[in-house]
PDB file of N, CA, C and O in Angstrom, chain B, residues numbered from 101:
ATOM      1  N   MET B 101       0.004  -0.377   7.593  1.00  0.00           N
ATOM      2  CA  MET B 101      -0.043  -1.808   7.471  1.00  0.00           C
ATOM      3  C   MET B 101      -1.387  -2.211   6.859  1.00  0.00           C
ATOM      4  O   MET B 101      -2.423  -1.621   7.166  1.00  0.00           O
ATOM      5  N   ARG B 102      -1.355  -3.199   6.014  1.00  0.00           N
ATOM      6  CA  ARG B 102      -2.561  -3.666   5.332  1.00  0.00           C
ATOM      7  C   ARG B 102      -3.519  -4.318   6.332  1.00  0.00           C
ATOM      8  O   ARG B 102      -3.096  -4.984   7.277  1.00  0.00           O
ATOM      9  N   ALA B 103      -4.802  -4.111   6.104  1.00  0.00           N
ATOM     10  CA  ALA B 103      -5.841  -4.680   6.953  1.00  0.00           C
ATOM     11  C   ALA B 103      -6.242  -6.052   6.436  1.00  0.00           C
ATOM     12  O   ALA B 103      -6.284  -6.283   5.227  1.00  0.00           O
ATOM     13  N   SER B 104      -6.535  -6.957   7.358  1.00  0.00           N
ATOM     14  CA  SER B 104      -6.996  -8.288   6.991  1.00  0.00           C
ATOM     15  C   SER B 104      -8.518  -8.350   7.098  1.00  0.00           C
ATOM     16  O   SER B 104      -9.155  -7.425   7.602  1.00  0.00           O
ATOM     17  N   ASP B 105      -9.080  -9.436   6.622  1.00  0.00           N
ATOM     18  CA  ASP B 105     -10.526  -9.638   6.757  1.00  0.00           C
ATOM     19  C   ASP B 105     -10.922  -9.703   8.232  1.00  0.00           C
ATOM     20  O   ASP B 105     -11.986  -9.215   8.612  1.00  0.00           O
ATOM     21  N   ASP B 106     -10.063 -10.308   9.067  1.00  0.00           N
ATOM     22  CA  ASP B 106     -10.345 -10.359  10.513  1.00  0.00           C
ATOM     23  C   ASP B 106     -10.360  -8.961  11.121  1.00  0.00           C
ATOM     24  O   ASP B 106     -11.195  -8.666  11.977  1.00  0.00           O
ATOM     25  N   ASP B 107      -9.440  -8.095  10.683  1.00  0.00           N
ATOM     26  CA  ASP B 107      -9.421  -6.714  11.168  1.00  0.00           C
ATOM     27  C   ASP B 107     -10.723  -6.010  10.809  1.00  0.00           C
ATOM     28  O   ASP B 107     -11.317  -5.320  11.638  1.00  0.00           O
ATOM     29  N   ARG B 108     -11.160  -6.192   9.565  1.00  0.00           N
ATOM     30  CA  ARG B 108     -12.411  -5.560   9.122  1.00  0.00           C
ATOM     31  C   ARG B 108     -13.599  -6.092   9.927  1.00  0.00           C
ATOM     32  O   ARG B 108     -14.486  -5.328  10.306  1.00  0.00           O
ATOM     33  N   GLN B 109     -13.616  -7.393  10.185  1.00  0.00           N
ATOM     34  CA  GLN B 109     -14.725  -7.989  10.931  1.00  0.00           C
ATOM     35  C   GLN B 109     -14.755  -7.463  12.362  1.00  0.00           C
ATOM     36  O   GLN B 109     -15.836  -7.228  12.902  1.00  0.00           O
ATOM     37  N   ARG B 110     -13.592  -7.272  12.990  1.00  0.00           N
ATOM     38  CA  ARG B 110     -13.547  -6.717  14.356  1.00  0.00           C
ATOM     39  C   ARG B 110     -14.153  -5.319  14.388  1.00  0.00           C
ATOM     40  O   ARG B 110     -14.867  -4.973  15.330  1.00  0.00           O
ATOM     41  N   VAL B 111     -13.873  -4.513  13.363  1.00  0.00           N
ATOM     42  CA  VAL B 111     -14.419  -3.157  13.324  1.00  0.00           C
ATOM     43  C   VAL B 111     -15.929  -3.202  13.101  1.00  0.00           C
ATOM     44  O   VAL B 111     -16.667  -2.441  13.726  1.00  0.00           O
ATOM     45  N   VAL B 112     -16.393  -4.080  12.222  1.00  0.00           N
ATOM     46  CA  VAL B 112     -17.844  -4.205  12.003  1.00  0.00           C
ATOM     47  C   VAL B 112     -18.521  -4.662  13.295  1.00  0.00           C
ATOM     48  O   VAL B 112     -19.587  -4.153  13.642  1.00  0.00           O
ATOM     49  N   ASP B 113     -17.922  -5.608  14.009  1.00  0.00           N
ATOM     50  CA  ASP B 113     -18.482  -6.057  15.286  1.00  0.00           C
ATOM     51  C   ASP B 113     -18.567  -4.904  16.277  1.00  0.00           C
ATOM     52  O   ASP B 113     -19.557  -4.761  16.994  1.00  0.00           O
ATOM     53  N   ALA B 114     -17.517  -4.080  16.312  1.00  0.00           N
ATOM     54  CA  ALA B 114     -17.524  -2.914  17.208  1.00  0.00           C
ATOM     55  C   ALA B 114     -18.619  -1.938  16.800  1.00  0.00           C
ATOM     56  O   ALA B 114     -19.321  -1.398  17.655  1.00  0.00           O
ATOM     57  N   LEU B 115     -18.770  -1.709  15.498  1.00  0.00           N
ATOM     58  CA  LEU B 115     -19.830  -0.806  15.033  1.00  0.00           C
ATOM     59  C   LEU B 115     -21.204  -1.341  15.404  1.00  0.00           C
ATOM     60  O   LEU B 115     -22.096  -0.565  15.747  1.00  0.00           O
ATOM     61  N   GLN B 116     -21.386  -2.650  15.340  1.00  0.00           N
ATOM     62  CA  GLN B 116     -22.660  -3.241  15.748  1.00  0.00           C
ATOM     63  C   GLN B 116     -22.919  -2.995  17.236  1.00  0.00           C
ATOM     64  O   GLN B 116     -24.039  -2.664  17.627  1.00  0.00           O
ATOM     65  N   ARG B 117     -21.885  -3.156  18.063  1.00  0.00           N
ATOM     66  CA  ARG B 117     -22.049  -2.905  19.499  1.00  0.00           C
ATOM     67  C   ARG B 117     -22.383  -1.438  19.763  1.00  0.00           C
ATOM     68  O   ARG B 117     -23.244  -1.132  20.588  1.00  0.00           O
ATOM     69  N   HIS B 118     -21.704  -0.539  19.065  1.00  0.00           N
ATOM     70  CA  HIS B 118     -21.970   0.893  19.254  1.00  0.00           C
ATOM     71  C   HIS B 118     -23.368   1.260  18.768  1.00  0.00           C
ATOM     72  O   HIS B 118     -24.030   2.109  19.365  1.00  0.00           O
ATOM     73  N   THR B 119     -23.814   0.634  17.699  1.00  0.00           N
ATOM     74  CA  THR B 119     -25.175   0.891  17.205  1.00  0.00           C
ATOM     75  C   THR B 119     -26.186   0.371  18.218  1.00  0.00           C
ATOM     76  O   THR B 119     -27.175   1.044  18.508  1.00  0.00           O
ATOM     77  N   GLY B 120     -25.946  -0.814  18.755  1.00  0.00           N
ATOM     78  CA  GLY B 120     -26.821  -1.372  19.788  1.00  0.00           C
ATOM     79  C   GLY B 120     -26.871  -0.524  21.040  1.00  0.00           C
ATOM     80  O   GLY B 120     -27.886  -0.489  21.735  1.00  0.00           O
ATOM     81  N   ALA B 121     -25.764   0.167  21.331  1.00  0.00           N
ATOM     82  CA  ALA B 121     -25.700   1.034  22.513  1.00  0.00           C
ATOM     83  C   ALA B 121     -26.300   2.409  22.239  1.00  0.00           C
ATOM     84  O   ALA B 121     -26.398   3.233  23.149  1.00  0.00           O
ATOM     85  N   GLY B 122     -26.704   2.667  20.991  1.00  0.00           N
ATOM     86  CA  GLY B 122     -27.323   3.940  20.653  1.00  0.00           C
ATOM     87  C   GLY B 122     -26.356   5.044  20.263  1.00  0.00           C
ATOM     88  O   GLY B 122     -26.758   6.201  20.140  1.00  0.00           O
ATOM     89  N   ARG B 123     -25.102   4.711  20.069  1.00  0.00           N
ATOM     90  CA  ARG B 123     -24.118   5.728  19.684  1.00  0.00           C
ATOM     91  C   ARG B 123     -24.164   6.045  18.197  1.00  0.00           C
ATOM     92  O   ARG B 123     -23.743   7.123  17.775  1.00  0.00           O
ATOM     93  N   LEU B 124     -24.673   5.109  17.401  1.00  0.00           N
ATOM     94  CA  LEU B 124     -24.769   5.295  15.956  1.00  0.00           C
ATOM     95  C   LEU B 124     -26.200   5.012  15.506  1.00  0.00           C
ATOM     96  O   LEU B 124     -26.875   4.140  16.053  1.00  0.00           O
ATOM     97  N   THR B 125     -26.648   5.757  14.506  1.00  0.00           N
ATOM     98  CA  THR B 125     -27.935   5.441  13.890  1.00  0.00           C
ATOM     99  C   THR B 125     -27.711   4.312  12.881  1.00  0.00           C
ATOM    100  O   THR B 125     -26.571   3.978  12.558  1.00  0.00           O
ATOM    101  N   LEU B 126     -28.777   3.744  12.400  1.00  0.00           N
ATOM    102  CA  LEU B 126     -28.637   2.691  11.398  1.00  0.00           C
ATOM    103  C   LEU B 126     -28.013   3.223  10.113  1.00  0.00           C
ATOM    104  O   LEU B 126     -27.250   2.520   9.451  1.00  0.00           O
ATOM    105  N   ASP B 127     -28.341   4.472   9.761  1.00  0.00           N
ATOM    106  CA  ASP B 127     -27.721   5.073   8.576  1.00  0.00           C
ATOM    107  C   ASP B 127     -26.223   5.257   8.765  1.00  0.00           C
ATOM    108  O   ASP B 127     -25.442   4.972   7.857  1.00  0.00           O
ATOM    109  N   GLU B 128     -25.816   5.734   9.948  1.00  0.00           N
ATOM    110  CA  GLU B 128     -24.386   5.907  10.225  1.00  0.00           C
ATOM    111  C   GLU B 128     -23.678   4.552  10.201  1.00  0.00           C
ATOM    112  O   GLU B 128     -22.577   4.425   9.666  1.00  0.00           O
ATOM    113  N   PHE B 129     -24.319   3.552  10.783  1.00  0.00           N
ATOM    114  CA  PHE B 129     -23.758   2.205  10.785  1.00  0.00           C
ATOM    115  C   PHE B 129     -23.524   1.731   9.349  1.00  0.00           C
ATOM    116  O   PHE B 129     -22.440   1.249   9.022  1.00  0.00           O
ATOM    117  N   ALA B 130     -24.532   1.868   8.502  1.00  0.00           N
ATOM    118  CA  ALA B 130     -24.419   1.420   7.113  1.00  0.00           C
ATOM    119  C   ALA B 130     -23.304   2.161   6.377  1.00  0.00           C
ATOM    120  O   ALA B 130     -22.543   1.553   5.624  1.00  0.00           O
ATOM    121  N   GLU B 131     -23.207   3.470   6.593  1.00  0.00           N
ATOM    122  CA  GLU B 131     -22.158   4.252   5.938  1.00  0.00           C
ATOM    123  C   GLU B 131     -20.774   3.777   6.364  1.00  0.00           C
ATOM    124  O   GLU B 131     -19.874   3.624   5.538  1.00  0.00           O
ATOM    125  N   ARG B 132     -20.617   3.544   7.668  1.00  0.00           N
ATOM    126  CA  ARG B 132     -19.307   3.132   8.178  1.00  0.00           C
ATOM    127  C   ARG B 132     -18.946   1.717   7.733  1.00  0.00           C
ATOM    128  O   ARG B 132     -17.778   1.427   7.472  1.00  0.00           O
ATOM    129  N   VAL B 133     -19.936   0.844   7.645  1.00  0.00           N
ATOM    130  CA  VAL B 133     -19.661  -0.506   7.168  1.00  0.00           C
ATOM    131  C   VAL B 133     -19.187  -0.463   5.719  1.00  0.00           C
ATOM    132  O   VAL B 133     -18.314  -1.237   5.328  1.00  0.00           O
ATOM    133  N   ASP B 134     -19.756   0.434   4.925  1.00  0.00           N
ATOM    134  CA  ASP B 134     -19.295   0.598   3.543  1.00  0.00           C
ATOM    135  C   ASP B 134     -17.828   1.028   3.511  1.00  0.00           C
ATOM    136  O   ASP B 134     -17.053   0.542   2.687  1.00  0.00           O
ATOM    137  N   VAL B 135     -17.449   1.937   4.407  1.00  0.00           N
ATOM    138  CA  VAL B 135     -16.057   2.388   4.472  1.00  0.00           C
ATOM    139  C   VAL B 135     -15.156   1.227   4.888  1.00  0.00           C
ATOM    140  O   VAL B 135     -14.080   1.031   4.323  1.00  0.00           O
ATOM    141  N   VAL B 136     -15.608   0.457   5.883  1.00  0.00           N
ATOM    142  CA  VAL B 136     -14.825  -0.692   6.362  1.00  0.00           C
ATOM    143  C   VAL B 136     -14.606  -1.691   5.224  1.00  0.00           C
ATOM    144  O   VAL B 136     -13.506  -2.218   5.061  1.00  0.00           O
ATOM    145  N   ALA B 137     -15.636  -1.946   4.451  1.00  0.00           N
ATOM    146  CA  ALA B 137     -15.532  -2.912   3.354  1.00  0.00           C
ATOM    147  C   ALA B 137     -14.473  -2.498   2.333  1.00  0.00           C
ATOM    148  O   ALA B 137     -13.828  -3.355   1.728  1.00  0.00           O
ATOM    149  N   GLY B 138     -14.294  -1.207   2.140  1.00  0.00           N
ATOM    150  CA  GLY B 138     -13.312  -0.725   1.175  1.00  0.00           C
ATOM    151  C   GLY B 138     -11.962  -0.390   1.778  1.00  0.00           C
ATOM    152  O   GLY B 138     -11.040  -0.023   1.049  1.00  0.00           O
ATOM    153  N   ALA B 139     -11.821  -0.505   3.089  1.00  0.00           N
ATOM    154  CA  ALA B 139     -10.571  -0.136   3.760  1.00  0.00           C
ATOM    155  C   ALA B 139      -9.452  -1.106   3.395  1.00  0.00           C
ATOM    156  O   ALA B 139      -9.645  -2.321   3.353  1.00  0.00           O
ATOM    157  N   ARG B 140      -8.288  -0.540   3.136  1.00  0.00           N
ATOM    158  CA  ARG B 140      -7.123  -1.363   2.797  1.00  0.00           C
ATOM    159  C   ARG B 140      -6.075  -1.384   3.902  1.00  0.00           C
ATOM    160  O   ARG B 140      -5.251  -2.297   3.958  1.00  0.00           O
ATOM    161  N   THR B 141      -6.102  -0.372   4.791  1.00  0.00           N
ATOM    162  CA  THR B 141      -5.077  -0.295   5.832  1.00  0.00           C
ATOM    163  C   THR B 141      -5.717  -0.240   7.214  1.00  0.00           C
ATOM    164  O   THR B 141      -6.902   0.062   7.359  1.00  0.00           O
ATOM    165  N   LEU B 142      -4.902  -0.540   8.225  1.00  0.00           N
ATOM    166  CA  LEU B 142      -5.371  -0.447   9.603  1.00  0.00           C
ATOM    167  C   LEU B 142      -5.704   0.996   9.967  1.00  0.00           C
ATOM    168  O   LEU B 142      -6.597   1.243  10.777  1.00  0.00           O
ATOM    169  N   GLY B 143      -4.991   1.945   9.373  1.00  0.00           N
ATOM    170  CA  GLY B 143      -5.272   3.355   9.633  1.00  0.00           C
ATOM    171  C   GLY B 143      -6.653   3.754   9.145  1.00  0.00           C
ATOM    172  O   GLY B 143      -7.357   4.510   9.815  1.00  0.00           O
ATOM    173  N   GLU B 144      -7.045   3.248   7.979  1.00  0.00           N
ATOM    174  CA  GLU B 144      -8.379   3.540   7.464  1.00  0.00           C
ATOM    175  C   GLU B 144      -9.446   2.943   8.379  1.00  0.00           C
ATOM    176  O   GLU B 144     -10.492   3.554   8.598  1.00  0.00           O
ATOM    177  N   LEU B 145      -9.184   1.754   8.910  1.00  0.00           N
ATOM    178  CA  LEU B 145     -10.136   1.134   9.833  1.00  0.00           C
ATOM    179  C   LEU B 145     -10.214   1.909  11.145  1.00  0.00           C
ATOM    180  O   LEU B 145     -11.302   2.111  11.685  1.00  0.00           O
ATOM    181  N   ALA B 146      -9.076   2.338  11.653  1.00  0.00           N
ATOM    182  CA  ALA B 146      -9.060   3.083  12.909  1.00  0.00           C
ATOM    183  C   ALA B 146      -9.838   4.385  12.786  1.00  0.00           C
ATOM    184  O   ALA B 146     -10.489   4.812  13.740  1.00  0.00           O
ATOM    185  N   ALA B 147      -9.776   5.016  11.624  1.00  0.00           N
ATOM    186  CA  ALA B 147     -10.490   6.278  11.412  1.00  0.00           C
ATOM    187  C   ALA B 147     -12.004   6.094  11.503  1.00  0.00           C
ATOM    188  O   ALA B 147     -12.719   7.029  11.863  1.00  0.00           O
ATOM    189  N   VAL B 148     -12.491   4.910  11.183  1.00  0.00           N
ATOM    190  CA  VAL B 148     -13.933   4.638  11.206  1.00  0.00           C
ATOM    191  C   VAL B 148     -14.477   4.662  12.633  1.00  0.00           C
ATOM    192  O   VAL B 148     -15.638   5.011  12.845  1.00  0.00           O
ATOM    193  N   VAL B 149     -13.653   4.295  13.606  1.00  0.00           N
ATOM    194  CA  VAL B 149     -14.119   4.205  14.994  1.00  0.00           C
ATOM    195  C   VAL B 149     -13.439   5.206  15.932  1.00  0.00           C
ATOM    196  O   VAL B 149     -13.622   5.138  17.147  1.00  0.00           O
ATOM    197  N   GLU B 150     -12.655   6.135  15.371  1.00  0.00           N
ATOM    198  CA  GLU B 150     -11.881   7.030  16.230  1.00  0.00           C
ATOM    199  C   GLU B 150     -12.736   7.953  17.091  1.00  0.00           C
ATOM    200  O   GLU B 150     -12.273   8.403  18.139  1.00  0.00           O
ATOM    201  N   ASP B 151     -13.972   8.251  16.683  1.00  0.00           N
ATOM    202  CA  ASP B 151     -14.830   9.135  17.462  1.00  0.00           C
ATOM    203  C   ASP B 151     -15.705   8.374  18.451  1.00  0.00           C
ATOM    204  O   ASP B 151     -16.554   8.971  19.113  1.00  0.00           O
ATOM    205  N   LEU B 152     -15.508   7.071  18.558  1.00  0.00           N
ATOM    206  CA  LEU B 152     -16.298   6.237  19.456  1.00  0.00           C
ATOM    207  C   LEU B 152     -15.445   5.800  20.641  1.00  0.00           C
ATOM    208  O   LEU B 152     -14.225   5.687  20.521  1.00  0.00           O
ATOM    209  N   PRO B 153     -16.087   5.552  21.796  1.00  0.00           N
ATOM    210  CA  PRO B 153     -15.310   5.107  22.962  1.00  0.00           C
ATOM    211  C   PRO B 153     -14.564   3.815  22.666  1.00  0.00           C
ATOM    212  O   PRO B 153     -15.086   2.928  21.989  1.00  0.00           O
ATOM    213  N   GLY B 154     -13.363   3.715  23.167  1.00  0.00           N
ATOM    214  CA  GLY B 154     -12.530   2.550  22.898  1.00  0.00           C
ATOM    215  C   GLY B 154     -12.866   1.320  23.706  1.00  0.00           C
ATOM    216  O   GLY B 154     -12.404   0.228  23.375  1.00  0.00           O
ATOM    217  N   ASP B 155     -13.656   1.460  24.756  1.00  0.00           N
ATOM    218  CA  ASP B 155     -13.950   0.303  25.593  1.00  0.00           C
ATOM    219  C   ASP B 155     -14.878  -0.696  24.916  1.00  0.00           C
ATOM    220  O   ASP B 155     -14.976  -1.839  25.361  1.00  0.00           O
ATOM    221  N   ALA B 156     -15.556  -0.291  23.854  1.00  0.00           N
ATOM    222  CA  ALA B 156     -16.507  -1.186  23.206  1.00  0.00           C
ATOM    223  C   ALA B 156     -15.891  -1.920  22.025  1.00  0.00           C
ATOM    224  O   ALA B 156     -16.562  -2.736  21.393  1.00  0.00           O
ATOM    225  N   ASP B 157     -14.637  -1.648  21.717  1.00  0.00           N
ATOM    226  CA  ASP B 157     -14.028  -2.324  20.576  1.00  0.00           C
ATOM    227  C   ASP B 157     -12.540  -2.432  20.767  1.00  0.00           C
ATOM    228  O   ASP B 157     -11.950  -1.735  21.592  1.00  0.00           O
ATOM    229  N   GLU B 158     -11.946  -3.302  20.004  1.00  0.00           N
ATOM    230  CA  GLU B 158     -10.493  -3.413  19.945  1.00  0.00           C
ATOM    231  C   GLU B 158     -10.045  -2.699  18.694  1.00  0.00           C
ATOM    232  O   GLU B 158     -10.394  -3.091  17.580  1.00  0.00           O
ATOM    233  N   SER B 159      -9.272  -1.649  18.882  1.00  0.00           N
ATOM    234  CA  SER B 159      -8.798  -0.871  17.743  1.00  0.00           C
ATOM    235  C   SER B 159      -7.907  -1.723  16.859  1.00  0.00           C
ATOM    236  O   SER B 159      -7.105  -2.503  17.371  1.00  0.00           O
ATOM    237  N   PRO B 160      -8.029  -1.594  15.537  1.00  0.00           N
ATOM    238  CA  PRO B 160      -7.135  -2.342  14.653  1.00  0.00           C
ATOM    239  C   PRO B 160      -5.669  -2.030  14.915  1.00  0.00           C
ATOM    240  O   PRO B 160      -4.813  -2.898  14.746  1.00  0.00           O
ATOM    241  N   ALA B 161      -5.369  -0.808  15.323  1.00  0.00           N
ATOM    242  CA  ALA B 161      -3.985  -0.449  15.606  1.00  0.00           C
ATOM    243  C   ALA B 161      -3.451  -1.234  16.803  1.00  0.00           C
ATOM    244  O   ALA B 161      -2.255  -1.515  16.871  1.00  0.00           O
ATOM    245  N   GLU B 162      -4.332  -1.596  17.757  1.00  0.00           N
ATOM    246  CA  GLU B 162      -3.896  -2.383  18.903  1.00  0.00           C
ATOM    247  C   GLU B 162      -3.585  -3.812  18.502  1.00  0.00           C
ATOM    248  O   GLU B 162      -2.780  -4.472  19.159  1.00  0.00           O
ATOM    249  N   ALA B 163      -4.195  -4.297  17.457  1.00  0.00           N
ATOM    250  CA  ALA B 163      -3.948  -5.656  16.995  1.00  0.00           C
ATOM    251  C   ALA B 163      -2.626  -5.764  16.242  1.00  0.00           C
ATOM    252  O   ALA B 163      -2.107  -6.866  16.064  1.00  0.00           O
ATOM    253  N   GLU B 164      -2.088  -4.661  15.806  1.00  0.00           N
ATOM    254  CA  GLU B 164      -0.874  -4.664  14.994  1.00  0.00           C
ATOM    255  C   GLU B 164       0.307  -5.349  15.671  1.00  0.00           C
ATOM    256  O   GLU B 164       0.968  -6.153  15.014  1.00  0.00           O
ATOM    257  N   PRO B 165       0.627  -5.079  16.974  1.00  0.00           N
ATOM    258  CA  PRO B 165       1.762  -5.772  17.573  1.00  0.00           C
ATOM    259  C   PRO B 165       1.602  -7.286  17.558  1.00  0.00           C
ATOM    260  O   PRO B 165       2.593  -8.004  17.424  1.00  0.00           O
ATOM    261  N   GLN B 166       0.380  -7.785  17.693  1.00  0.00           N
ATOM    262  CA  GLN B 166       0.156  -9.219  17.645  1.00  0.00           C
ATOM    263  C   GLN B 166       0.544  -9.761  16.277  1.00  0.00           C
ATOM    264  O   GLN B 166       1.103 -10.853  16.177  1.00  0.00           O
ATOM    265  N   HIS B 167       0.252  -9.008  15.229  1.00  0.00           N
ATOM    266  CA  HIS B 167       0.619  -9.430  13.886  1.00  0.00           C
ATOM    267  C   HIS B 167       2.137  -9.498  13.750  1.00  0.00           C
ATOM    268  O   HIS B 167       2.666 -10.420  13.128  1.00  0.00           O
ATOM    269  N   HIS B 168       2.838  -8.521  14.331  1.00  0.00           N
ATOM    270  CA  HIS B 168       4.295  -8.512  14.253  1.00  0.00           C
ATOM    271  C   HIS B 168       4.875  -9.716  14.989  1.00  0.00           C
ATOM    272  O   HIS B 168       5.814 -10.346  14.502  1.00  0.00           O
ATOM    273  N   GLU B 169       4.323 -10.039  16.157  1.00  0.00           N
ATOM    274  CA  GLU B 169       4.813 -11.192  16.911  1.00  0.00           C
ATOM    275  C   GLU B 169       4.594 -12.468  16.113  1.00  0.00           C
ATOM    276  O   GLU B 169       5.475 -13.326  16.061  1.00  0.00           O
ATOM    277  N   LEU B 170       3.447 -12.600  15.501  1.00  0.00           N
ATOM    278  CA  LEU B 170       3.151 -13.782  14.706  1.00  0.00           C
ATOM    279  C   LEU B 170       4.086 -13.884  13.504  1.00  0.00           C
ATOM    280  O   LEU B 170       4.526 -14.976  13.146  1.00  0.00           O
ATOM    281  N   LEU B 171       4.387 -12.750  12.886  1.00  0.00           N
ATOM    282  CA  LEU B 171       5.318 -12.761  11.754  1.00  0.00           C
ATOM    283  C   LEU B 171       6.699 -13.243  12.187  1.00  0.00           C
ATOM    284  O   LEU B 171       7.358 -13.987  11.461  1.00  0.00           O
ATOM    285  N   TRP B 172       7.135 -12.818  13.370  1.00  0.00           N
ATOM    286  CA  TRP B 172       8.437 -13.262  13.866  1.00  0.00           C
ATOM    287  C   TRP B 172       8.441 -14.760  14.110  1.00  0.00           C
ATOM    288  O   TRP B 172       9.416 -15.438  13.786  1.00  0.00           O
ATOM    289  N   VAL B 173       7.363 -15.286  14.675  1.00  0.00           N
ATOM    290  CA  VAL B 173       7.284 -16.728  14.920  1.00  0.00           C
ATOM    291  C   VAL B 173       7.373 -17.479  13.601  1.00  0.00           C
ATOM    292  O   VAL B 173       8.111 -18.459  13.496  1.00  0.00           O
ATOM    293  N   PHE B 174       6.625 -17.030  12.585  1.00  0.00           N
ATOM    294  CA  PHE B 174       6.681 -17.686  11.280  1.00  0.00           C
ATOM    295  C   PHE B 174       8.060 -17.557  10.645  1.00  0.00           C
ATOM    296  O   PHE B 174       8.541 -18.503  10.021  1.00  0.00           O
ATOM    297  N   ALA B 175       8.696 -16.413  10.791  1.00  0.00           N
ATOM    298  CA  ALA B 175      10.033 -16.217  10.217  1.00  0.00           C
ATOM    299  C   ALA B 175      11.044 -17.157  10.860  1.00  0.00           C
ATOM    300  O   ALA B 175      11.879 -17.741  10.169  1.00  0.00           O
ATOM    301  N   ILE B 176      10.973 -17.304  12.169  1.00  0.00           N
ATOM    302  CA  ILE B 176      11.896 -18.209  12.874  1.00  0.00           C
ATOM    303  C   ILE B 176      11.628 -19.657  12.472  1.00  0.00           C
ATOM    304  O   ILE B 176      12.563 -20.428  12.254  1.00  0.00           O
ATOM    305  N   ALA B 177      10.344 -20.024  12.374  1.00  0.00           N
ATOM    306  CA  ALA B 177      10.000 -21.389  11.968  1.00  0.00           C
ATOM    307  C   ALA B 177      10.494 -21.666  10.548  1.00  0.00           C
ATOM    308  O   ALA B 177      11.026 -22.742  10.275  1.00  0.00           O
ATOM    309  N   LEU B 178      10.321 -20.711   9.652  1.00  0.00           N
ATOM    310  CA  LEU B 178      10.777 -20.874   8.271  1.00  0.00           C
ATOM    311  C   LEU B 178      12.297 -21.011   8.212  1.00  0.00           C
ATOM    312  O   LEU B 178      12.821 -21.868   7.500  1.00  0.00           O
ATOM    313  N   ALA B 179      13.001 -20.166   8.960  1.00  0.00           N
ATOM    314  CA  ALA B 179      14.460 -20.240   8.982  1.00  0.00           C
ATOM    315  C   ALA B 179      14.914 -21.597   9.519  1.00  0.00           C
ATOM    316  O   ALA B 179      15.875 -22.174   9.010  1.00  0.00           O
ATOM    317  N   THR B 180      14.240 -22.103  10.530  1.00  0.00           N
ATOM    318  CA  THR B 180      14.585 -23.413  11.094  1.00  0.00           C
ATOM    319  C   THR B 180      14.384 -24.510  10.054  1.00  0.00           C
ATOM    320  O   THR B 180      15.224 -25.399   9.915  1.00  0.00           O
ATOM    321  N   LEU B 181      13.275 -24.450   9.328  1.00  0.00           N
ATOM    322  CA  LEU B 181      13.019 -25.452   8.297  1.00  0.00           C
ATOM    323  C   LEU B 181      14.051 -25.393   7.178  1.00  0.00           C
ATOM    324  O   LEU B 181      14.484 -26.428   6.670  1.00  0.00           O
ATOM    325  N   ILE B 182      14.438 -24.199   6.801  1.00  0.00           N
ATOM    326  CA  ILE B 182      15.451 -24.047   5.749  1.00  0.00           C
ATOM    327  C   ILE B 182      16.793 -24.622   6.208  1.00  0.00           C
ATOM    328  O   ILE B 182      17.460 -25.331   5.455  1.00  0.00           O
ATOM    329  N   LEU B 183      17.179 -24.314   7.435  1.00  0.00           N
ATOM    330  CA  LEU B 183      18.438 -24.852   7.968  1.00  0.00           C
ATOM    331  C   LEU B 183      18.384 -26.365   8.089  1.00  0.00           C
ATOM    332  O   LEU B 183      19.364 -27.047   7.791  1.00  0.00           O
ATOM    333  N   LEU B 184      17.252 -26.893   8.520  1.00  0.00           N
ATOM    334  CA  LEU B 184      17.103 -28.339   8.632  1.00  0.00           C
ATOM    335  C   LEU B 184      17.180 -28.991   7.251  1.00  0.00           C
ATOM    336  O   LEU B 184      17.825 -30.026   7.083  1.00  0.00           O
ATOM    337  N   GLY B 185      16.523 -28.387   6.273  1.00  0.00           N
ATOM    338  CA  GLY B 185      16.579 -28.918   4.906  1.00  0.00           C
ATOM    339  C   GLY B 185      17.998 -28.876   4.351  1.00  0.00           C
ATOM    340  O   GLY B 185      18.433 -29.816   3.686  1.00  0.00           O
ATOM    341  N   ALA B 186      18.719 -27.795   4.619  1.00  0.00           N
ATOM    342  CA  ALA B 186      20.096 -27.689   4.141  1.00  0.00           C
ATOM    343  C   ALA B 186      20.981 -28.731   4.808  1.00  0.00           C
ATOM    344  O   ALA B 186      21.841 -29.325   4.157  1.00  0.00           O
ATOM    345  N   ALA B 187      20.777 -28.956   6.107  1.00  0.00           N
ATOM    346  CA  ALA B 187      21.568 -29.954   6.821  1.00  0.00           C
ATOM    347  C   ALA B 187      21.296 -31.350   6.284  1.00  0.00           C
ATOM    348  O   ALA B 187      22.223 -32.142   6.117  1.00  0.00           O
ATOM    349  N   LEU B 188      20.031 -31.659   6.011  1.00  0.00           N
ATOM    350  CA  LEU B 188      19.692 -32.973   5.459  1.00  0.00           C
ATOM    351  C   LEU B 188      20.239 -33.132   4.044  1.00  0.00           C
ATOM    352  O   LEU B 188      20.674 -34.222   3.671  1.00  0.00           O
ATOM    353  N   ALA B 189      20.225 -32.069   3.258  1.00  0.00           N
ATOM    354  CA  ALA B 189      20.749 -32.119   1.896  1.00  0.00           C
ATOM    355  C   ALA B 189      22.266 -32.369   1.906  1.00  0.00           C
ATOM    356  O   ALA B 189      22.771 -33.082   1.038  1.00  0.00           O
ATOM    357  N   LEU B 190      22.974 -31.817   2.838  1.00  0.00           N
ATOM    358  CA  LEU B 190      24.412 -32.003   2.933  1.00  0.00           C
ATOM    359  C   LEU B 190      24.782 -33.415   3.369  1.00  0.00           C
ATOM    360  O   LEU B 190      25.874 -33.892   3.057  1.00  0.00           O
ATOM    361  N   ARG B 191      23.899 -34.082   4.078  1.00  0.00           N
ATOM    362  CA  ARG B 191      24.158 -35.447   4.540  1.00  0.00           C
ATOM    363  C   ARG B 191      24.074 -36.438   3.402  1.00  0.00           C
ATOM    364  O   ARG B 191      24.654 -37.520   3.484  1.00  0.00           O
ATOM    365  N   HIS B 192      23.369 -36.094   2.345  1.00  0.00           N
ATOM    366  CA  HIS B 192      23.175 -37.033   1.224  1.00  0.00           C
ATOM    367  C   HIS B 192      24.200 -36.845   0.194  1.00  0.00           C
ATOM    368  O   HIS B 192      24.193 -37.546  -0.819  1.00  0.00           O
TER     369      HIS B 192
END
């Protein structure tokens, strides 16, 4: 699944927390941020933090179900609008 700017920002925030906790050096942080900036998928983002404890960040893969739920809500709303528009068009 494609990564969003919010997904990338969550990973950068996690990397900042891990750097602050002493798990990453500043050089490692900079290298990983470069990878995050070029990441196109959630899998690429997850690989950047896979060797770090999960309690300090929200994995991009964990955010994926939320995206699916949101897509369903938008799909249902769109279908409702289309049906409403068709019903109004038939009345005229």
